[in-house]
N, C-alpha and C positions, 0 to 999 in steps of 0.2 A: 503494501500501500504505499503510495508515494506520500511523502511529509508534507505536514501542513502549509498551503499557501498563508501569503501575510495577512490575508482577509480573513481565512481560518484561522490564525494565531488570535487574532481579535475575537473572535465570535468564540476560540476556547477559553478566553479569559473570562467570557461573559459567562461560559457555561460551569466553569466551575467556581465563580462565584455562587451560581443556583446549587450548587452540590457542595457547600460550604461543610453542612453539617455530616459529610460521608468522609472528611479527612484524605481527601486524596492528597499525595505529595504531588511535587512539580516533577519530578521525574519523567525524562522523555518518553520510557515505555507506557508510563501511564497517561501521559500526552496524547500517543498514537492510540491506545486504549478507550478514551473518551471519543476520539474521532472517531473512531468506527460507528459509534453510537448517532452524532453529529451528521455524519455524512449518510447513514442509513436513512435520515428523516429530514434530508434535502436540507441541513443546518437550521433548521426549525427547532429553537432550544425550548420549549413547552413539552413537542412532541418528544425529542430526544432524550430530556429529563426523565419524561415518563416511562419511554423503553429501558433506559437504563434501570432504573427503581424496581420495574419489573421484573430486570432479569436477575437482581439481586436477590430481590426476594425468591425468584423460583432457584437461587442457586443455594439458598438456607434452606427454603420448602423442602429439597432432594438431596441436601447433604451432598452437593456437588463436589465440593471442595474436601472430602475424603472419601470419593468415589473409585478414585486409583486402586485404592486397597479392599475394594470387595472383590469376591471371587466370583463369576458367573457360573448359571450351570453347566455343567458337561456338554448339553445339549449344544447350546450357544457355540464354544468353544471348539468344540468339534464340527461342528456343521455351518458356522457362519463365519469364517474365515477371512482375513483381511489382513494386509500388511501396510505398514507405516515406515516406511524404508527409502532411502535417496533423497537427494534434494535437486533444485533445479537450478539453475545457471546463477541465479540471484540469492540461494539460499535458502527457497522456501520447500520446505517436506512434503515429500508425495505421499497421499494416499491411495491406494489401489484395492479394489474389493472385488471377487469373481461372483456380484452379487446374482448373477444366475444362476448357480448352485444354493441360493439362500431360499429355503421355503418357507416364507413368512406363514403360511398357509398351514401347514405343520403345526408349526411353533402355537399358532392360535388356538388350533384344536387340541393341544396338548395342555393348554390352561397356562401360557408362559408370555402371555402378551405383555406385561408388566416386566418382566425381567428382560424381554428383549426391546423395550422402549429404555431399559436403566442400561442395557450394554451398548446402545447405541450413543447414550450419553457420554459412558464411558470412552468409548470410541472418539468422540468428540475431544474429548477432555485428554487423552494421549495425541492426538494431533497438535492441541495447543500446547502440552508439553515438549513434543517435538519443534516447534515454534520457539519456545524459550530456550531450548537448548541451542539452536540454530543461532539467536540472536546474542547469546553467550559467547560462542565461537567468534561470530563476525564482529561483534563489538557494535552492532549496530541492530534497530529493534527489526526483527522478524514477523511480520501481522498477519501473513495469508499462506495458504497452502494448496497445493495442485491436487485435484482431484481426477481418478481414471477408473471408470465402471467397467467391469467385465462381464458382457451376460452370456458367456459360455455354458451350455445347456439351461438356457433360459426357458421357463415353463409361465410366461405371461399369462394364458387363458387360466391355468389354475389358480393362479394368483388374483385374477379378476373376478375368478368364479366365487371369491369368499369374502361378502362386505366385509368380515372383522380385519381378515388380512390387506384390504385396501385402507381401512381404517389407522390399520397401525400402521403400516407405511405413510400416509399422511400425517401421523401425530409427531411422526420423527422428523417429517421435513417441516413442520410448523415449528418445531422446539428449537430447529436450527435457523430458521429466518427469525427467530425471536431473540435467540440468545446467542448467535455468533455474526453480527453483520460485519460486512466487510472482510472475513477472512477467506474466503473463495476467491483463490486468483483466478482460477479457469478450472472447467472440469469437460473431461472427454467420456464419451458412452462410445466406444469402439466396436468396430464388426455389428453394429446394431442392426439385430431382424427386424422387418418391418411391423413385427407384431408388439414391440416395444414400444410404438408409437402410442398402443391403447392405455397403459399405465402413465406415460409422459403427459397425456393430454387432461389424466387426470390431476397430476402432483402442477402442472404450468397454472393454475389459477392462486396456488399458496406462493409462489416465487416472484418477487417484485421484477421490474424491468431491468435493472443493473444487473441481478444475478441470475436472469435467462440471458440476457448476452454475453453471459460466459460461459455459457453450455453449448460445445459441440458435439454434436451427434452424426456420426459417420459409418456406413458401411462400406467405404473405402479404406482398403488396409494401404497403400501407398501414400494417399491423402493424410490420413491420422496419425500414420508415422512419422511422414515430414512435417505435420505440427509441433508433434511431440520432442522430435530430435531439434528442432530451432529451440525449444524450451529448455530440454533438458540433456546432458549427456548422455551417450551410449551406455556408459558405466555405472549410472544412477539408474537406469532402467530394468526391467527383469527381463526373461527370456521371452515372454508372453507378447512382452511390448516390443519388442525387437531390441533389446538392450543385452549387456551380459550378467547384469548384479545378481546375485542368489535371493529368493523370496522365503520367507518360511513358510509361505502358502505352496504346495506342492504345484497344484494347476497352473499357477505362473511362471514357474520352471520348465515348460515347455512350450513350444510354437501352436500355434492354433489348429486344433483337430489333434494333436500329437498326444496329447494325455490322455492315458487310458486310467481313468478314475476306478480309486482304491475303494472307495466308500463301500460300506458293505450294506448289501442288496436288502438284508433284512429290516423290516421298521424299528423305529426308534421304540421302546416301550418304555416308561415310565408309570412311576406309583405316583398315586393321586393320595388327596387326603384322608382319605375312606380305608387304606391299606389296600385297593385294588390296584393290579398294574392296569395301565392305561394305554393304548396303539392306536395308531390311524389306520386303518383298511381303506387302501386307494381305491377308486372308482375301476372297475374291471379287474379287481386284485384277489388275492385270497392273501390270510394270515393262518400259518399252519404252526399249532405248539406242539413239539413233541415230549411224550412222558415215554422213560424208560423204566420198566417193571422189571425189578430183579428178583420180585419175592413172590411165590406161589399164592394165591388168593388174595392180591392187594387188590384195593378199591382206589378207583379215581374217581373223584368229587368235583365237580364245579358250581362256581357262580358268574355270572355273567352278566351285561346289560349294555347296551347303546344309548349314548344321549340322543340319538333322533333316529327314528327307520329301522325297518326291519334288516335282519342279517342271516344268512343261511348258516347252516349248523350240521357238523355231523362228526364221528369219529370212525377212523381207519385201523383196520392192525396190518402194520408194515408185512409181516409175516405171510399172510393170505392176502392182503392186497384188497379186502373186503369192508364194508362199511358194515360196523359192529351197531353204528347209532346211526339209522339212515338217516338221511340228505333232507332237513326242511327248512324253509325260511321262519323265522321267530321272530314275534313280535317284542322283541327284550328291550324295546323302546318304553312301552309301556309298563312293564313288571319287570325283574330280574326272573332269567332263567337259570333255574336250579335242577341241578341229577345228579345220578351216581351210577358207576357200573363196575362190577367184581371182574378180575380178570384172574382166570384159574391158572395160566401158567405167563412164565416172565415172556418178555419182548418190548416192542417198540409199538406203541399205540399214538395215533396223532388225532389232535383236535384240528378241525378244519372250520375256519371263521371264513364266508363264501360271501364276496361282495362282488363277483363276474356281472352279477345281472344288471348290475346299476353302471350305465354310461359314464354319467357324470358328477355324482354325489358320492363323495367319501362317507365312511362311518368312523367316529370314534369310540371303539370297545375298550370297556373295562372288566377285569377278569379277576377271579380267584379259582386255582386248580390245587386241590390238594390229594397228594398219593400215600396211602397210608396200609399196613398188613391189615386182614381181618379174617379172625378166627373162624375156621369151619362152621356152619350152621348157623352163621349170623349173616342175615340179607343185608345189602348196601341198601340204606336209607334213601331215598329219590324223592323230589318234588318238584312239579311241572307249575311254575306261576305265569307263564306267557300263554298267549292266545291258541298257537299252535300245539294239538294234542300229537302231531306226529313228528314233534321234534326228537324222541327217542324211540326206542323198539328193542325186541330181543331179536336177537340174529342165530336162525337155529342150524346154519350152516357154519358156524363158526366155534368151533370147542373150545376156545380159549375165553369163552363167554359164560360163565354161570348163568348170571343173570341180570335182567335191567329191569327196570321200573320206571320210567320216567311219563 
Protein backbone atom coordinates (compact mmCIF):
# COMPACT_ATOMS: atom_id res chain seq x y z
CA UNK A 1 0.00 0.00 0.00
CA UNK A 2 1.37 3.38 -0.99
CA UNK A 3 2.49 5.80 1.72
CA UNK A 4 0.06 8.59 2.63
CA UNK A 5 0.08 11.65 0.38
CA UNK A 6 0.45 15.12 1.89
CA UNK A 7 -3.32 15.58 1.86
CA UNK A 8 -3.82 12.16 3.45
CA UNK A 9 -1.32 13.02 6.17
CA UNK A 10 -3.45 16.03 7.11
CA UNK A 11 -6.59 13.84 7.20
CA UNK A 12 -4.69 11.26 9.24
CA UNK A 13 -3.93 13.82 11.96
CA UNK A 14 -7.65 14.64 12.27
CA UNK A 15 -8.45 10.91 12.32
CA UNK A 16 -6.02 10.28 15.17
CA UNK A 17 -7.62 13.12 17.12
CA UNK A 18 -11.03 11.44 16.80
CA UNK A 19 -9.44 8.24 18.09
CA UNK A 20 -7.53 9.79 20.99
CA UNK A 21 -9.33 7.58 23.51
CA UNK A 22 -7.79 4.50 21.82
CA UNK A 23 -4.24 5.71 22.52
CA UNK A 24 -2.70 4.94 19.14
CA UNK A 25 0.97 5.87 18.99
CA UNK A 26 2.41 7.81 16.10
CA UNK A 27 4.57 4.99 14.74
CA UNK A 28 4.69 4.60 10.99
CA UNK A 29 3.14 1.13 11.02
CA UNK A 30 0.25 2.44 13.14
CA UNK A 31 -0.29 5.27 10.67
CA UNK A 32 -0.43 2.77 7.81
CA UNK A 33 -2.91 0.68 9.80
CA UNK A 34 -5.21 3.68 10.27
CA UNK A 35 -4.73 4.66 6.64
CA UNK A 36 -6.29 1.38 5.55
CA UNK A 37 -9.61 2.30 7.17
CA UNK A 38 -9.51 5.86 5.83
CA UNK A 39 -8.97 4.70 2.27
CA UNK A 40 -11.60 1.98 2.61
CA UNK A 41 -14.13 4.70 3.43
CA UNK A 42 -12.88 7.21 0.87
CA UNK A 43 -11.34 9.43 3.59
CA UNK A 44 -14.69 9.98 5.29
CA UNK A 45 -13.65 10.43 8.93
CA UNK A 46 -17.01 9.44 10.43
CA UNK A 47 -17.36 6.28 8.35
CA UNK A 48 -13.73 5.32 8.84
CA UNK A 49 -14.04 5.75 12.61
CA UNK A 50 -17.19 3.62 12.68
CA UNK A 51 -15.47 0.89 10.66
CA UNK A 52 -12.39 0.89 12.86
CA UNK A 53 -14.28 0.80 16.15
CA UNK A 54 -16.44 -2.07 14.90
CA UNK A 55 -13.26 -3.88 13.88
CA UNK A 56 -11.71 -3.48 17.33
CA UNK A 57 -14.92 -4.72 18.96
CA UNK A 58 -14.96 -7.68 16.58
CA UNK A 59 -11.38 -8.57 17.53
CA UNK A 60 -12.29 -8.50 21.22
CA UNK A 61 -15.52 -10.47 20.80
CA UNK A 62 -13.84 -13.20 18.75
CA UNK A 63 -10.59 -13.23 20.76
CA UNK A 64 -8.60 -12.63 17.59
CA UNK A 65 -5.44 -11.63 19.44
CA UNK A 66 -5.10 -15.16 20.87
CA UNK A 67 -6.34 -17.01 17.79
CA UNK A 68 -2.90 -18.11 16.60
CA UNK A 69 -2.68 -20.44 19.62
CA UNK A 70 -5.97 -22.18 18.71
CA UNK A 71 -5.69 -25.74 17.36
CA UNK A 72 -8.32 -26.38 14.66
CA UNK A 73 -10.04 -29.79 14.35
CA UNK A 74 -8.03 -32.34 12.35
CA UNK A 75 -10.66 -32.34 9.60
CA UNK A 76 -9.87 -28.70 8.85
CA UNK A 77 -6.09 -29.01 8.92
CA UNK A 78 -6.15 -32.21 6.85
CA UNK A 79 -8.77 -31.32 4.24
CA UNK A 80 -8.55 -27.49 4.02
CA UNK A 81 -4.88 -26.95 3.36
CA UNK A 82 -3.28 -23.67 2.35
CA UNK A 83 0.15 -22.10 2.30
CA UNK A 84 1.53 -18.71 3.27
CA UNK A 85 4.96 -18.86 1.70
CA UNK A 86 7.15 -16.73 -0.51
CA UNK A 87 7.06 -12.99 -1.20
CA UNK A 88 6.51 -10.83 -4.22
CA UNK A 89 9.21 -8.46 -5.47
CA UNK A 90 8.13 -5.79 -2.96
CA UNK A 91 8.06 -8.13 0.04
CA UNK A 92 4.33 -8.81 0.19
CA UNK A 93 3.62 -12.38 1.38
CA UNK A 94 1.87 -14.84 -0.93
CA UNK A 95 -1.18 -16.78 0.21
CA UNK A 96 -2.05 -19.83 -1.91
CA UNK A 97 -5.11 -22.06 -1.46
CA UNK A 98 -6.13 -25.10 -3.54
CA UNK A 99 -9.70 -24.12 -2.75
CA UNK A 100 -11.13 -26.54 -5.30
CA UNK A 101 -10.47 -29.28 -2.74
CA UNK A 102 -12.24 -27.38 0.07
CA UNK A 103 -15.57 -29.15 0.56
CA UNK A 104 -17.41 -26.56 2.65
CA UNK A 105 -20.72 -28.38 2.21
CA UNK A 106 -19.33 -31.52 3.82
CA UNK A 107 -17.98 -29.44 6.69
CA UNK A 108 -21.36 -27.80 7.32
CA UNK A 109 -23.13 -31.16 7.19
CA UNK A 110 -20.80 -32.34 9.95
CA UNK A 111 -21.67 -29.37 12.15
CA UNK A 112 -18.36 -27.51 11.79
CA UNK A 113 -19.51 -24.24 10.23
CA UNK A 114 -18.39 -22.11 13.20
CA UNK A 115 -15.04 -23.88 13.33
CA UNK A 116 -14.53 -23.23 9.62
CA UNK A 117 -15.23 -19.51 10.04
CA UNK A 118 -12.78 -19.42 12.94
CA UNK A 119 -10.25 -21.31 10.83
CA UNK A 120 -10.46 -18.67 8.10
CA UNK A 121 -10.10 -15.93 10.72
CA UNK A 122 -6.90 -17.65 11.85
CA UNK A 123 -5.77 -17.93 8.24
CA UNK A 124 -6.01 -14.16 7.73
CA UNK A 125 -4.24 -13.60 11.03
CA UNK A 126 -1.34 -15.73 9.80
CA UNK A 127 -1.20 -13.66 6.63
CA UNK A 128 -1.10 -10.52 8.79
CA UNK A 129 1.71 -12.06 10.85
CA UNK A 130 3.66 -12.75 7.64
CA UNK A 131 3.28 -9.07 6.67
CA UNK A 132 4.68 -8.02 10.06
CA UNK A 133 7.64 -10.38 9.69
CA UNK A 134 8.38 -9.05 6.20
CA UNK A 135 8.15 -5.48 7.55
CA UNK A 136 10.75 -6.28 10.22
CA UNK A 137 13.11 -7.80 7.66
CA UNK A 138 12.77 -4.96 5.15
CA UNK A 139 12.57 -2.13 7.64
CA UNK A 140 9.46 -0.67 5.99
CA UNK A 141 5.76 -1.36 6.59
CA UNK A 142 4.40 -4.21 4.46
CA UNK A 143 0.61 -3.91 4.62
CA UNK A 144 -0.65 -6.07 1.75
CA UNK A 145 -0.51 -9.64 0.47
CA UNK A 146 -0.94 -11.51 -2.81
CA UNK A 147 -3.68 -14.12 -3.00
CA UNK A 148 -3.69 -17.05 -5.46
CA UNK A 149 -6.63 -19.45 -5.61
CA UNK A 150 -6.19 -22.79 -7.38
CA UNK A 151 -9.51 -24.46 -8.28
CA UNK A 152 -8.16 -27.94 -9.12
CA UNK A 153 -10.77 -30.67 -8.44
CA UNK A 154 -13.34 -27.88 -8.15
CA UNK A 155 -16.92 -29.01 -7.42
CA UNK A 156 -18.89 -25.77 -7.67
CA UNK A 157 -22.25 -27.41 -8.17
CA UNK A 158 -21.88 -29.37 -4.93
CA UNK A 159 -21.16 -26.16 -3.02
CA UNK A 160 -23.92 -24.19 -4.72
CA UNK A 161 -26.48 -26.88 -3.92
CA UNK A 162 -26.08 -26.18 -0.21
CA UNK A 163 -27.50 -22.86 1.07
CA UNK A 164 -25.57 -23.37 4.31
CA UNK A 165 -22.26 -23.83 2.45
CA UNK A 166 -22.90 -20.71 0.35
CA UNK A 167 -23.81 -18.73 3.47
CA UNK A 168 -20.64 -19.93 5.19
CA UNK A 169 -18.43 -18.82 2.31
CA UNK A 170 -20.20 -15.46 2.22
CA UNK A 171 -19.71 -15.02 5.96
CA UNK A 172 -15.92 -15.37 5.59
CA UNK A 173 -15.95 -12.84 2.73
CA UNK A 174 -17.96 -10.38 4.85
CA UNK A 175 -15.51 -10.72 7.72
CA UNK A 176 -12.54 -10.10 5.46
CA UNK A 177 -14.07 -7.02 3.85
CA UNK A 178 -15.06 -5.55 7.23
CA UNK A 179 -11.84 -6.24 9.11
CA UNK A 180 -8.93 -6.34 6.68
CA UNK A 181 -9.48 -3.31 4.40
CA UNK A 182 -6.83 -2.49 1.83
CA UNK A 183 -4.72 -5.56 2.73
CA UNK A 184 -5.30 -7.33 -0.59
CA UNK A 185 -2.70 -6.26 -3.13
CA UNK A 186 -4.07 -8.49 -5.88
CA UNK A 187 -5.78 -11.84 -6.31
CA UNK A 188 -5.55 -14.46 -9.02
CA UNK A 189 -7.91 -17.35 -9.71
CA UNK A 190 -5.83 -19.51 -12.04
CA UNK A 191 -7.11 -22.05 -14.58
CA UNK A 192 -10.62 -21.06 -13.59
CA UNK A 193 -13.36 -23.33 -14.98
CA UNK A 194 -16.41 -21.60 -16.42
CA UNK A 195 -18.52 -22.97 -13.59
CA UNK A 196 -16.48 -20.91 -11.11
CA UNK A 197 -18.45 -17.85 -12.15
CA UNK A 198 -21.50 -19.34 -10.44
CA UNK A 199 -19.93 -18.86 -7.04
CA UNK A 200 -18.09 -15.64 -7.85
CA UNK A 201 -21.33 -14.00 -9.00
CA UNK A 202 -22.71 -14.67 -5.50
CA UNK A 203 -19.62 -13.19 -3.84
CA UNK A 204 -19.35 -10.09 -6.04
CA UNK A 205 -22.02 -8.00 -4.26
CA UNK A 206 -20.04 -8.25 -1.01
CA UNK A 207 -16.85 -6.83 -2.52
CA UNK A 208 -16.31 -3.13 -2.98
CA UNK A 209 -15.24 -1.83 -6.36
CA UNK A 210 -11.63 -1.41 -5.23
CA UNK A 211 -11.35 -5.05 -4.19
CA UNK A 212 -13.08 -6.26 -7.35
CA UNK A 213 -10.58 -4.33 -9.44
CA UNK A 214 -7.76 -6.33 -7.86
CA UNK A 215 -9.17 -9.76 -8.81
CA UNK A 216 -7.99 -11.51 -11.98
CA UNK A 217 -9.86 -14.63 -13.08
CA UNK A 218 -8.12 -16.45 -15.91
CA UNK A 219 -8.41 -19.81 -17.64
CA UNK A 220 -5.46 -18.98 -19.90
CA UNK A 221 -2.31 -20.48 -18.35
CA UNK A 222 0.08 -18.39 -20.42
CA UNK A 223 -1.79 -15.23 -19.42
CA UNK A 224 -1.89 -15.77 -15.65
CA UNK A 225 1.65 -17.15 -15.45
CA UNK A 226 2.99 -14.07 -17.22
CA UNK A 227 1.10 -11.78 -14.83
CA UNK A 228 2.33 -13.69 -11.77
CA UNK A 229 5.97 -13.79 -12.89
CA UNK A 230 5.91 -10.04 -13.47
CA UNK A 231 4.96 -9.70 -9.83
CA UNK A 232 6.82 -12.60 -8.18
CA UNK A 233 10.22 -14.18 -8.78
CA UNK A 234 10.11 -17.81 -9.90
CA UNK A 235 11.85 -19.11 -6.78
CA UNK A 236 9.04 -17.65 -4.65
CA UNK A 237 6.26 -19.56 -6.46
CA UNK A 238 5.30 -23.20 -6.04
CA UNK A 239 5.54 -25.70 -8.90
CA UNK A 240 1.80 -25.59 -9.56
CA UNK A 241 2.15 -21.88 -10.40
CA UNK A 242 5.23 -22.30 -12.58
CA UNK A 243 7.87 -21.75 -9.90
CA UNK A 244 10.36 -23.89 -7.98
CA UNK A 245 9.52 -23.23 -4.34
CA UNK A 246 8.52 -26.25 -2.25
CA UNK A 247 5.06 -25.97 -0.66
CA UNK A 248 3.73 -27.69 2.44
CA UNK A 249 0.59 -28.53 0.42
CA UNK A 250 1.27 -31.61 -1.77
CA UNK A 251 -1.07 -30.66 -4.62
CA UNK A 252 0.87 -27.41 -5.10
CA UNK A 253 4.15 -29.29 -5.69
CA UNK A 254 3.02 -30.74 -9.03
CA UNK A 255 2.07 -29.25 -12.36
CA UNK A 256 -1.58 -29.00 -13.33
CA UNK A 257 -3.14 -32.46 -13.70
CA UNK A 258 0.04 -34.27 -12.59
CA UNK A 259 -0.84 -34.62 -8.92
CA UNK A 260 -2.48 -37.91 -7.99
CA UNK A 261 -4.52 -37.32 -4.88
CA UNK A 262 -3.59 -39.49 -1.92
CA UNK A 263 -6.73 -38.41 -0.12
CA UNK A 264 -8.56 -41.23 1.61
CA UNK A 265 -11.59 -42.02 -0.48
CA UNK A 266 -13.50 -43.14 2.58
CA UNK A 267 -15.87 -40.52 4.02
CA UNK A 268 -14.73 -38.51 7.03
CA UNK A 269 -16.30 -39.85 10.24
CA UNK A 270 -16.78 -37.59 13.27
CA UNK A 271 -18.32 -38.07 16.71
CA UNK A 272 -21.25 -35.79 17.52
CA UNK A 273 -22.27 -34.45 20.93
CA UNK A 274 -24.62 -37.40 21.57
CA UNK A 275 -21.92 -40.02 21.07
CA UNK A 276 -23.06 -41.01 17.59
CA UNK A 277 -20.53 -41.29 14.80
CA UNK A 278 -21.53 -38.95 11.97
CA UNK A 279 -20.68 -39.28 8.29
CA UNK A 280 -21.97 -37.71 5.09
CA UNK A 281 -23.10 -40.24 2.49
CA UNK A 282 -22.82 -38.41 -0.80
CA UNK A 283 -25.46 -38.40 -3.52
CA UNK A 284 -25.19 -41.61 -5.56
CA UNK A 285 -22.84 -43.21 -3.01
CA UNK A 286 -22.82 -45.88 -0.32
CA UNK A 287 -21.14 -46.02 3.07
CA UNK A 288 -19.92 -49.47 4.15
CA UNK A 289 -19.09 -50.35 7.73
CA UNK A 290 -17.09 -53.55 8.16
CA UNK A 291 -17.50 -55.56 11.36
CA UNK A 292 -14.94 -58.31 12.04
CA UNK A 293 -16.45 -61.05 14.17
CA UNK A 294 -13.85 -63.16 16.00
CA UNK A 295 -16.04 -64.95 18.57
CA UNK A 296 -18.81 -67.44 17.85
CA UNK A 297 -22.36 -66.39 18.67
CA UNK A 298 -21.53 -62.71 18.67
CA UNK A 299 -24.24 -60.10 18.31
CA UNK A 300 -24.09 -57.02 16.12
CA UNK A 301 -26.49 -54.34 17.31
CA UNK A 302 -27.04 -50.95 15.74
CA UNK A 303 -28.83 -47.67 16.05
CA UNK A 304 -28.79 -45.14 13.26
CA UNK A 305 -30.61 -42.04 12.13
CA UNK A 306 -30.38 -39.49 9.33
CA UNK A 307 -30.75 -35.74 9.65
CA UNK A 308 -33.15 -35.62 6.72
CA UNK A 309 -34.68 -38.08 4.24
CA UNK A 310 -34.50 -41.86 4.12
CA UNK A 311 -31.53 -44.12 3.39
CA UNK A 312 -31.11 -47.69 2.20
CA UNK A 313 -29.81 -50.30 4.65
CA UNK A 314 -28.68 -53.93 4.48
CA UNK A 315 -26.09 -56.26 6.00
CA UNK A 316 -24.03 -58.67 3.97
CA UNK A 317 -21.78 -61.58 4.86
CA UNK A 318 -18.44 -61.29 3.10
CA UNK A 319 -17.97 -65.06 3.19
CA UNK A 320 -21.19 -65.91 1.36
CA UNK A 321 -21.62 -62.53 -0.33
CA UNK A 322 -25.32 -62.69 0.57
CA UNK A 323 -27.60 -60.21 2.26
CA UNK A 324 -28.34 -61.45 5.75
CA UNK A 325 -30.45 -58.39 6.48
CA UNK A 326 -32.36 -57.70 3.25
CA UNK A 327 -32.09 -54.28 1.68
CA UNK A 328 -34.80 -51.72 2.34
CA UNK A 329 -35.14 -47.95 2.43
CA UNK A 330 -35.51 -46.81 6.02
CA UNK A 331 -37.26 -43.66 7.24
CA UNK A 332 -34.51 -43.05 9.77
CA UNK A 333 -35.02 -39.28 9.54
CA UNK A 334 -38.35 -39.73 11.36
CA UNK A 335 -37.23 -42.17 14.08
CA UNK A 336 -33.95 -43.94 14.89
CA UNK A 337 -33.61 -47.39 13.38
CA UNK A 338 -32.57 -49.97 15.98
CA UNK A 339 -31.79 -53.63 15.38
CA UNK A 340 -29.55 -56.61 16.09
CA UNK A 341 -28.47 -59.92 14.60
CA UNK A 342 -26.60 -62.92 16.03
CA UNK A 343 -23.73 -64.36 14.04
CA UNK A 344 -23.13 -68.09 14.68
CA UNK A 345 -19.68 -68.11 13.08
CA UNK A 346 -16.74 -65.72 13.00
CA UNK A 347 -16.28 -63.74 9.81
CA UNK A 348 -16.65 -60.34 8.24
CA UNK A 349 -20.04 -58.65 8.08
CA UNK A 350 -20.70 -55.35 6.33
CA UNK A 351 -23.39 -52.84 7.19
CA UNK A 352 -24.29 -51.04 3.96
CA UNK A 353 -25.91 -47.61 4.01
CA UNK A 354 -27.10 -46.85 0.51
CA UNK A 355 -27.77 -43.47 -1.09
CA UNK A 356 -27.32 -44.48 -4.73
CA UNK A 357 -30.99 -43.78 -5.42
CA UNK A 358 -30.45 -40.07 -4.72
CA UNK A 359 -28.98 -38.14 -7.63
CA UNK A 360 -28.48 -34.77 -5.95
CA UNK A 361 -29.05 -35.07 -2.17
CA UNK A 362 -26.40 -36.24 0.28
CA UNK A 363 -27.43 -37.65 3.67
CA UNK A 364 -25.89 -37.06 7.10
CA UNK A 365 -25.89 -40.46 8.81
CA UNK A 366 -25.42 -40.81 12.58
CA UNK A 367 -24.83 -44.31 13.91
CA UNK A 368 -23.77 -46.51 16.83
CA UNK A 369 -22.72 -50.12 16.27
CA UNK A 370 -21.79 -52.57 19.04
CA UNK A 371 -20.36 -56.09 18.71
CA UNK A 372 -20.52 -58.31 21.79
CA UNK A 373 -20.58 -62.02 22.64
CA UNK A 374 -23.99 -63.51 23.41
CA UNK A 375 -24.49 -66.63 25.54
CA UNK A 376 -26.10 -69.62 23.86
CA UNK A 377 -29.85 -69.65 24.09
CA UNK A 378 -30.05 -65.89 24.53
CA UNK A 379 -31.84 -64.29 21.61
CA UNK A 380 -30.62 -60.91 20.46
CA UNK A 381 -32.80 -58.02 21.40
CA UNK A 382 -34.05 -56.00 18.48
CA UNK A 383 -36.36 -53.05 18.00
CA UNK A 384 -37.51 -51.37 14.81
CA UNK A 385 -38.66 -47.78 15.23
CA UNK A 386 -38.65 -46.63 11.63
CA UNK A 387 -41.57 -46.76 9.21
CA UNK A 388 -40.41 -49.59 6.97
CA UNK A 389 -40.95 -53.09 8.37
CA UNK A 390 -38.85 -54.63 5.63
CA UNK A 391 -35.61 -53.20 6.98
CA UNK A 392 -34.55 -56.56 8.37
CA UNK A 393 -35.37 -60.22 8.19
CA UNK A 394 -34.03 -63.72 8.60
CA UNK A 395 -31.88 -65.38 5.97
CA UNK A 396 -32.68 -69.04 5.59
CA UNK A 397 -29.85 -69.61 3.13
CA UNK A 398 -27.11 -68.29 5.40
CA UNK A 399 -26.08 -70.63 8.19
CA UNK A 400 -24.01 -67.96 9.89
CA UNK A 401 -27.13 -66.27 11.21
CA UNK A 402 -29.01 -67.98 14.02
CA UNK A 403 -31.80 -65.47 14.24
CA UNK A 404 -32.83 -62.01 13.12
CA UNK A 405 -35.75 -60.18 14.56
CA UNK A 406 -36.12 -56.64 13.30
